[in-house]
C-alpha positions as CSV (number, residue, x, y, z in Angstrom):
1,X,106.0,77.7,117.2
2,X,106.4,81.2,117.9
3,X,105.2,82.1,122.0
4,X,101.3,83.0,121.4
5,X,101.6,85.4,124.4
6,X,97.9,84.7,124.7
7,X,97.5,82.6,128.6
8,X,95.5,79.9,128.7
9,X,92.1,81.6,130.5
10,X,92.7,84.5,127.7
11,X,92.1,81.5,125.0
12,X,90.0,79.7,126.5
13,X,87.4,82.6,127.0
14,X,88.3,83.8,123.6
15,X,87.6,80.2,122.1
16,X,84.4,79.8,124.2
17,X,82.8,83.4,122.8
18,X,83.9,82.3,119.5
19,X,82.3,79.1,119.9
20,X,79.3,80.1,121.3
21,X,78.5,83.0,118.9
22,X,75.9,83.4,116.1
23,X,75.9,86.4,114.5
24,X,79.3,88.2,114.5
25,X,80.3,91.4,113.3
26,X,83.8,92.2,113.4
27,X,85.0,96.0,113.6
28,X,88.2,98.5,113.4
29,X,89.2,102.0,113.9
30,X,87.6,104.9,112.1
31,X,89.6,105.7,108.6
32,X,91.0,102.2,108.9
33,X,94.8,101.6,107.9
34,X,96.3,98.6,106.5
35,X,96.8,96.8,109.9
36,X,93.0,97.5,110.8
37,X,92.1,96.2,107.2
38,X,94.5,93.4,107.4
39,X,93.3,91.9,110.8
40,X,89.7,92.6,109.9
41,X,90.2,90.8,106.7
42,X,92.0,88.0,107.8
43,X,89.5,87.6,110.8
44,X,86.9,87.9,108.4
45,X,88.3,84.4,106.4
46,X,89.2,82.0,109.1
47,X,86.0,83.0,110.6
48,X,84.0,82.0,107.6
49,X,86.5,79.0,107.1
50,X,85.3,78.2,110.8
51,X,81.2,78.2,109.0
52,X,80.4,81.6,111.3
53,X,77.9,83.3,110.4
54,X,80.3,87.1,110.4
55,X,80.1,90.2,108.9
56,X,83.2,92.8,108.6
57,X,82.3,96.5,109.0
58,X,84.2,99.4,109.3
59,X,83.0,103.1,110.4
60,X,83.9,104.7,107.1
61,X,85.1,104.1,104.0
62,X,88.6,102.6,103.6
63,X,91.8,103.7,101.2
64,X,91.4,102.4,97.2
65,X,94.6,100.8,97.7
66,X,94.0,98.4,100.3
67,X,90.6,97.6,98.3
68,X,92.7,94.9,96.8
69,X,93.0,92.5,100.3
70,X,91.2,89.2,100.1
71,X,87.9,89.5,101.2
72,X,88.0,93.4,101.1
73,X,85.2,93.7,98.7
74,X,83.1,91.9,101.1
75,X,83.6,94.3,104.0
76,X,80.6,96.6,104.8
77,X,81.0,100.7,105.7
78,X,78.8,102.2,108.1
79,X,79.0,105.6,107.3
80,X,76.2,106.8,104.9
81,X,74.6,103.1,105.2
82,X,73.3,103.4,109.0
83,X,69.7,101.8,107.9
84,X,71.1,99.1,106.9
85,X,73.6,98.0,109.1
86,X,72.2,99.8,112.2
87,X,70.1,96.1,112.4
88,X,73.2,94.2,111.6
89,X,74.5,95.3,114.8
90,X,71.5,95.2,116.9
91,X,71.9,91.3,115.8
92,X,74.7,91.0,116.7
93,X,75.8,88.4,120.0
94,X,79.6,89.0,119.5
95,X,81.9,91.9,118.2
96,X,85.5,91.5,117.6
97,X,87.0,95.2,117.7
98,X,91.1,95.2,116.3
99,X,93.0,97.5,116.1
100,X,91.6,99.8,118.5
101,X,91.7,100.6,122.1
102,X,88.7,102.4,122.8
103,X,84.9,102.5,121.9
104,X,85.2,106.3,120.9
105,X,87.4,105.2,118.0
106,X,84.8,103.3,116.1
107,X,83.3,107.0,116.4
108,X,79.9,107.2,114.1
109,X,79.8,103.9,114.7
110,X,80.2,103.4,118.8
111,X,76.7,104.3,119.6
112,X,75.1,101.8,117.9
113,X,77.7,99.0,118.9
114,X,77.5,100.3,122.5
115,X,74.2,99.9,122.5
116,X,74.0,96.3,122.1
117,X,74.9,94.7,124.9
118,X,76.5,91.5,123.6
119,X,80.3,90.4,125.0
120,X,82.9,92.4,123.1
121,X,86.3,90.6,122.2
122,X,89.3,93.4,121.7
123,X,92.7,92.4,120.0
124,X,94.9,95.0,119.8
125,X,98.5,96.7,120.1
126,X,97.6,100.1,121.5
127,X,98.6,101.2,125.1
128,X,96.2,101.9,128.0
129,X,93.1,100.0,126.8
130,X,90.2,101.3,128.1
131,X,87.6,99.0,130.0
132,X,84.9,97.6,127.5
133,X,85.6,94.5,126.7
134,X,84.7,91.0,127.6
135,X,87.6,89.4,126.5
136,X,90.8,92.0,126.0
137,X,93.6,90.6,124.6
138,X,95.7,93.4,124.4
139,X,99.9,93.6,123.9
140,X,101.5,97.0,123.3
141,X,104.6,95.9,122.5
142,X,103.7,94.1,119.1
143,X,105.0,95.9,115.9
144,X,100.8,96.0,114.8
145,X,97.4,94.5,115.6
146,X,98.1,92.1,112.7
147,X,101.5,90.5,114.4
148,X,99.2,89.8,117.6
149,X,96.2,88.6,115.1
150,X,98.8,85.8,114.2
151,X,100.0,84.5,117.5
152,X,96.1,84.2,118.2
153,X,95.3,82.8,115.2
154,X,98.1,80.1,115.9
155,X,97.4,79.6,119.7
156,X,93.0,78.6,118.2
157,X,93.9,76.9,115.5
158,X,97.5,75.8,114.9
159,X,100.3,77.4,112.4
160,X,98.8,74.8,109.6
161,X,95.6,76.3,109.3
162,X,96.7,79.4,108.2
163,X,95.8,79.7,104.5
164,X,97.1,82.1,101.4
165,X,94.2,84.6,101.6
166,X,94.9,85.0,105.3
167,X,99.0,85.1,105.1
168,X,98.2,88.3,102.8
169,X,96.4,90.1,104.8
170,X,98.8,89.5,108.0
171,X,101.7,90.3,106.1
172,X,100.1,93.5,104.8
173,X,99.2,94.6,107.9
174,X,102.6,94.4,109.7
175,X,104.1,95.7,107.0
176,X,101.9,99.0,106.6
177,X,102.1,99.5,110.6
178,X,106.2,99.5,110.9
179,X,106.6,101.7,107.5
180,X,108.0,98.6,105.8
181,X,110.0,97.4,108.5
182,X,111.7,101.1,109.1
183,X,110.5,100.9,112.4
184,X,109.1,99.2,115.5
185,X,110.5,95.9,114.1
186,X,113.2,94.7,115.3
187,X,112.6,91.4,117.0
188,X,113.3,88.2,115.9
189,X,109.8,87.5,116.5
190,X,108.6,89.4,113.3
191,X,110.4,87.9,111.3
192,X,109.8,84.7,112.2
193,X,106.3,85.5,111.4
194,X,106.7,87.0,107.8
195,X,109.1,83.7,107.3
196,X,105.9,81.7,108.0
197,X,103.6,84.3,106.1
198,X,105.9,83.7,102.7
199,X,106.0,79.6,103.8
200,X,102.0,80.1,102.4
201,X,103.4,81.2,99.0
202,X,102.6,85.0,99.6
203,X,104.7,87.7,97.2
204,X,106.1,90.6,99.7
205,X,107.0,92.4,96.6
206,X,104.2,92.2,94.8
207,X,102.1,93.3,98.2
208,X,104.4,96.2,98.9
209,X,103.7,97.4,95.0
210,X,99.8,97.1,95.8
211,X,100.5,99.0,98.9
212,X,102.9,101.3,97.7
213,X,102.9,101.8,94.0
214,X,99.4,102.5,93.0
215,X,99.5,106.5,93.3
216,X,97.6,108.3,91.2
217,X,99.7,111.3,89.1
218,X,97.3,113.7,91.3
219,X,98.9,112.5,94.4
220,X,102.3,112.7,94.0
221,X,101.8,116.3,92.7
222,X,99.4,116.9,95.9
223,X,103.1,115.7,97.7
224,X,105.1,117.8,96.0
225,X,103.3,120.9,96.6
226,X,103.3,120.2,101.1
227,X,106.7,119.2,100.6
228,X,107.5,122.6,98.5
229,X,105.3,124.5,99.6
230,X,103.7,123.2,103.2
231,X,106.8,122.0,104.9
232,X,107.7,124.1,107.9
233,X,111.3,123.3,109.2
234,X,111.7,124.2,113.0
235,X,115.5,124.2,112.9
236,X,116.3,124.6,116.4
237,X,114.2,121.8,117.7
238,X,114.5,119.6,114.4
239,X,111.4,119.2,113.5
240,X,108.8,119.7,111.0
241,X,105.0,120.9,110.3
242,X,103.6,119.6,107.7
243,X,99.9,121.6,106.8
244,X,97.1,120.8,104.4
245,X,94.0,122.7,104.3
246,X,90.4,121.5,102.1
247,X,90.7,123.5,99.2
248,X,94.6,122.2,98.5
249,X,93.1,118.7,98.8
250,X,90.6,120.0,96.4
251,X,92.2,121.2,94.3
252,X,94.7,118.3,93.6
253,X,91.6,116.1,93.7
254,X,92.4,114.4,96.9
255,X,90.5,111.1,97.5
256,X,91.1,108.5,101.2
257,X,94.8,107.7,101.5
258,X,96.2,110.3,99.1
259,X,98.2,111.9,101.9
260,X,99.2,108.4,103.6
261,X,102.8,108.0,104.7
262,X,103.3,112.0,104.1
263,X,104.0,112.6,107.5
264,X,107.2,109.6,107.3
265,X,109.0,111.7,104.6
266,X,110.7,114.0,107.0
267,X,112.1,112.0,108.9
268,X,114.4,111.4,106.1
269,X,116.0,114.7,106.1
270,X,119.4,114.3,107.9
271,X,119.0,115.3,111.7
272,X,115.1,115.5,112.1
273,X,113.7,114.1,115.2
274,X,110.0,114.9,114.9
275,X,107.2,115.3,111.7
276,X,103.9,116.6,112.7
277,X,101.4,116.5,110.1
278,X,97.8,118.9,110.2
279,X,95.0,118.3,107.7
280,X,91.5,119.6,107.4
281,X,89.4,116.6,107.8
282,X,87.8,116.4,104.1
283,X,84.6,114.4,105.9
284,X,84.6,116.2,109.5
285,X,84.6,119.8,110.8
286,X,87.9,119.0,112.3
287,X,91.6,118.2,112.4
288,X,93.5,115.0,111.8
289,X,96.7,115.1,113.0
290,X,100.1,112.8,112.8
291,X,102.9,112.4,114.2
292,X,106.3,110.1,113.7
293,X,109.3,110.2,114.6
294,X,112.8,108.5,115.2
295,X,114.7,106.7,118.4
296,X,112.9,107.6,121.6
297,X,110.7,110.7,121.1
298,X,107.2,109.9,122.7
299,X,105.2,111.0,120.0
300,X,102.1,109.3,122.0
301,X,103.0,111.3,125.1
302,X,102.6,114.7,123.2
303,X,99.7,113.5,121.3
304,X,97.9,112.9,124.4
305,X,98.9,116.4,126.3
306,X,98.4,118.4,123.1
307,X,96.2,116.6,120.2
308,X,93.5,114.4,122.4
309,X,94.9,111.7,121.4
310,X,97.8,108.7,121.1
311,X,99.4,105.9,119.6
312,X,102.6,104.4,119.7
313,X,105.8,106.0,120.5
314,X,107.1,107.0,117.6
315,X,103.7,107.0,115.5
316,X,100.6,108.7,117.4
317,X,97.5,110.4,115.9
318,X,94.8,112.8,117.5
319,X,92.4,115.1,116.0
320,X,91.7,118.9,117.1
321,X,88.5,121.1,117.0
322,X,89.8,124.4,115.9
323,X,91.1,126.1,112.5
324,X,94.3,124.8,110.7
325,X,96.5,128.1,111.7
326,X,95.6,127.5,115.6
327,X,96.5,124.0,114.7
328,X,99.7,125.1,113.9
329,X,100.4,127.2,116.5
330,X,99.4,124.4,119.1
331,X,101.7,122.0,117.2
332,X,104.8,124.7,117.9
333,X,103.8,124.8,121.3
334,X,104.2,121.2,121.5
335,X,107.4,121.0,120.0
336,X,108.6,123.8,122.3
337,X,107.1,122.1,125.3
338,X,109.2,119.5,124.3
339,X,112.7,120.9,123.0
340,X,114.7,119.0,125.4
341,X,113.8,115.7,123.7
342,X,114.7,117.5,120.6
343,X,117.5,119.7,120.5
């Protein structure tokens, strides 16, 4: 059996909070990705099997390519449904916060959740967690929150407890948060867990196709446009900056999730070490920033210093309140500041 990493005290606290709770709300960070949705749907299934009154709520909509996940049809979206869901948040006597390290990552849900003094469990793999949890299970060395959640579920209920649906969800989160196991995935523990999930009968090839082979033709035209027209090579710094404004997204019938993975593509260029993607948010008046790197370049450090964000060594993000042109200039400034790590 794999090491749980969760201390005896954490396990006791976690079990007590879950056992005592009558109305549980599961939530994740704004703009949920595969890891967030995998963790959310997996734990939703686990708690329902424990006959818990549990509700899963995301701050805003999640991408279409994750709507096939078992239990995704039960997940409710807070944005534009505040009147219906605020009473649910107010009545909750326990929150389980998955895949985020600070309350601001809930964005439009933050105020309603924080207004409720009910205890909060945090299960997350992002560094530097803020002090807002009654029970904090944080391991930044994990590949994903889904890897950590697997360990938590096994520690609580044993390896045999996990069912097929939970295995599908957990594998999806692990796969998507490592770029299909192409980064932050060199520990043998990860493949032990994958083996255990495969024993539940999951079809990893089908999961891959469900996530990566379900895009529209417009999405591929958009990707070609970004790579041909909107990719700026900073050869001296082995870096690339991609950018996309709202009008361009509208031109290609952009929908949520269509730009997922674009930031990874420039890392396939020989010698390239850093990729930065700047996109005008179609839902809010800001710029979404994504960073990816190879080897030991610290995306999280750059994101914190320049882009009001954070994340992991090779994958980070942030948000800017400025124009796209200003964001591009700031990205170039950031690259120049870190030139000694890029040349």
